[in-house]
N, C-alpha and C positions, 0 to 999 in steps of 0.2 A: 765707681760703677758696681763693684762687687757688692758693696753695702746695699745699693738700690736693688740689685737682683735678689739679694736675700730677703729684702722686704717684700718684693713682688712675689717670691715663692711663698712667703708666709701668708699673704693675702689670698693667693691662689688656693693654697691648701685650706684656708678658712672657708673659702667659697665652696670647695668640693665637699668639705665636712658638713657644712650647713645643708647643702643639697642632699647629701647622702642620708642625713638624719631626718630631713623633711621638716625641720623646725627652725625658728629664728635663733640667731646667735644669742647666747647669754653673755653679753659683753661685760667685762669687768669695769665697774665705775670706780675711778680713782678718787679717793677722798683724802685730802692732805691731813685731816684731823685724826685718822685712825691708823693703826698698825705702824708705829714709828720705826720698828725694826726693819721695815722694807724700804725706807728712804734714807738718803744721806744728804745733808745740807751742802750746798755749794753756792758760790758767789752769784751764778746766773739763774739759779732756781733750785729745784729739788730733783735729785737724780733718783730714778727708779732702779730696780735691780738690773734691768737691761741698760748697760752703760752707754748705748747709742741713743737713748731717749732721755729727754729732760722735761720735767713737769714745771710749768711756770705760769703765774698770773700775768696775763697780757692785756693791755689796753685794747678794748674791742675795736676801736677805730684803726688799729694797726694791723688788723687781720683782714685779708682780702678774700672774698668769695671766689671760688674757682669759676671762671666765666663759662666753661663748658658744662658745668653741672646742670644748669637749667635746660640745655639742649639734650643732655643725656638722661636726666631724671625728672626735671620740672619741680615745681613746688606745690603740687596739688594738695599735699597733706600739711601745708604750713599752719593752717588754723588749728589742726589737731595737735601738732607738735607744740604750738604756742600755748594751748590750753594745758597740755601735760607738763609744761615747764613753769607754770604760774607759781606753784608752791615748791619749786626746786631751786636750791642754791646753784649759782652759776659755776661754782667750783666742783659740783657733782655731775656736771654735764660733760660727757666725754667728747672732746673735739681734738682731732689730730691735725697738726699743721707742719709745714716745712718752712724753714727760715730762708728768706730772700736776702739777696746781697745788699739791698738798700735799707735793711733794718726792719722791714715789714715781714709779714708772715702770710702764707697761702694755705688755706684750709683744704684738705682733700677728703676727710671723713668727718661729717658733721656739718655740711653746708647748710642744710635746712635748719638744724638746731641753732647754728650761728645766726642765720637770717632772722629766726624767730626771736633770739635774744636781743638782736639789734632793734627790731621792731618794738620790743618790750622796754627798751631804754636802758639795758644793762651797760655798765661802764667797763667792767673787766670780766674776763672768763679764764678759768684755768685750762690750759691746753697741754697736750703731749706733743713735744717738738721732736720730730723724727729725722732731723738733719736737714741738709740743703735740698732745694727743689731739684728733683730728678729731671731727666729728659721727658719731652712731652708724651711720647708713646708709652713710656714706663709709668708716667703719672696717670694717664688715662686708664691703663690696665689696673693699676692699684685702686683707682676710684671705682671702677666697675666691680672689681672683686670684693671690695669692702662694702658694697651696697647690694650684694647678691640676695640678701634676705629681705630686701625692700619690696613692698607691694607695688609693682610698676604697672603702668598702663601700656597698651599696645603701641602707641605713638612713640614713647620714649624707649621701649624695648627695641623697636625697629632701629632707632638711632644708635643704641648700644651695639646691636648686631652689625650695623653698617660700619661703625667705628672699629670694632674688633676685626671685622673682615679686612678693612684697609690696613690695619696694623700687622696682622698675621700674614697677609699677602706680601707686603713690602719688607717687613722685618725678617720673617722666617721662610718666605717663599712658599707658603702653604697654598693648596688648592684642593678641590674635590672633597672627598670624604674626610681627609685629614684636617681640612679647614673646618668643616662642620663639627668634627669631634672636638677640636681645640676650642671653638666658640662655646660648645656645650659645657666644657669644663668651667667656663666663667659664668654662664647664664643658666645652665640646667635645661636649656631649650634644645630639642632634637632637630634633625635636619628638616623634616617636613614642616614643623612649626616655624623654623627660621625662614624658610622660603615664603611662608604665609605672611609673616610679619613684614618682610621686605617688600611685599606686594603693595604696601601702603604708599611707597614712593612712586608708584605709577600714576598717582593722582595729584591734583593741584594742592597747594598748601592749604587752601580752604577746606578741601575734603580731608586731607591728612589730619587736620586738627580735630576732626570729629572722633578720631581714635584716642584723643588725649583725655581718656576717661577710664579708670580701672574697672568700672562696672559695665562697660559697653559689651553687648553680645558681639564680640569681635568677628567671629567667622560668619555670622549671619550678615553683618554689615558688609563684609568683603563680598559675599555671595550676591547680595542685592546690588552693590555698586557695579558688578560686572554687567548688569542688565540696563544700567543707566547710560544713555548717550552723553558724549562730552558736553554738548551744548546745554545739558540739563544739570550739570554739576553744581553750578551756583544756586540754582533754585532748590536742588536737593539739600544743600547745606543749610539754606535759610529755613526751609520747612523742618528739617531735622532739629535745628537749634530751638525753633519755636515749640516743637513737640516735646523736646526735652524739658523745657521750662515748666510745662504743665504735667509732666509725668511724675508719678509717685516717687519721692526721694530722688528725682531727676535721673532715674535709671531707665535706660533705653533697652527694653527687652526685645526679643526677636519679633514679637507681635507689633510693637511700636515701630520698629524699623520697616516692617512690611507696610504698615499704615502710611509711613512717609513715602515709600515707593509708589503706592497706589495714588496718593494725592498728587505727586509730581507727574506720574505717567498717565493717569486716568482722571485726575481731578476728583477722586472719589475715595474717601478713607475706608469705605466698606467694600470696594470693588473686589470681585473674585476673578477678574480678568488676568491678573498677574500670576498665571499658572506656573510660570517658570521659577518663581521664588517661593512656592509653597514649601512649608517645612517637610523634610524627608525623614523617614524612619532611620534610626541609628542601627546599623548592622555591625555587630562586633566582629563578624568574620572578615569584613573589609579592612579592619585595622590589625587583625591578629592571625594571619595565616600560619605564621611560624609558632605562635603560642598554641594554636590548635594542634600542632604536631608534637607538643611536649607530652611525654609519656607519664601517666600517673601510676606509680607503683602501689602494690598492695599495702605496704607499710606507711603510706601517706606521703612518701617522698616523691620527687619528680626527677625525670631524666631528660636532659636536653642534648640534642645532637650538637657536638662541639663545632661542627662546620657551620651551624646556624646560630651560634652563640651571640655574635654581634647583632645580627638581624633581629633576634628574639629580644635582646635588651632594648633595641630601638623601638620595637613594638610595645614593650612594657612602658617606655616613656610616653609614647603617643597615647596609649590607652589610659595612662595616669592623667594626662592632660584632658582627655575626653571625660573621664570620670569626675574630674574637678568641675568641668563645665556642667555636667549632669547634676552634680551636687548643688551648684549655684542655681540651676533651674528649679530644683526641688525647693530651695529656700525662697525662690520668687513665687512659687505656685501658691 
């Protein structure tokens, strides 16, 4: 158990560092053909400097995909991963696995890469074996922490938040702000955004799946759905999917989502009757009351009231999320 906890701490710290730097992890790719001084031959495979890990060529049919991975992350980028691996040796693809008692292996980091290699017909892949399979809660935490740099869609982010919530409530007894803070350590998502993502679960599965898209205007879709009566959900989902098929690059912008609403509610794509879902102006003051209170000194430094430190940091995170959305809107314009 101590070994599993140390691994969990390692992945948690990796997640925090990735979020802090605001960039993807530059993960080391293990290549058995180089740097012979860092490996030691063994009967079962190749030992890395970390004695708890073993690098080994494994028959791809002996490696099991983690069944929860699709629910937590999906495989929306499978084609992209497959294309990127076409000219890559299987031994250069980093895949972490745990050893199962029945002689098989369970992948926890590299599920999509493994799935792509299987589709491509690869027979063997070099894996990093990180010991026996840990308990389910620890495994899920490691999977989420190791994928923190991934470009996730709202639907799967909501499932990650839900899973983390259940783990930290039952395992650590967390609630309230301490729970939100713990989840943010793994996802980088603040309290307000966590609540928004979990609003997805208020709707039917058919509506939830509309959020299974990393390019969707997430908050606009949520805002619009609040105005749609329950008996219109199925029709909304059907019109939405049809509109997405004809949209440029299949991207549902705020304007496209409003068009869907107007078609469903007023049978008119150009109707302006839907006043309640008109775009509203972005007011920075509504997101940053504490940031506005920060004092700008003459030397260019800033002074923050220590009693408002945490609230200010939360506002910075919310503002960063909004600025990312504004940047995306600029790219769409």
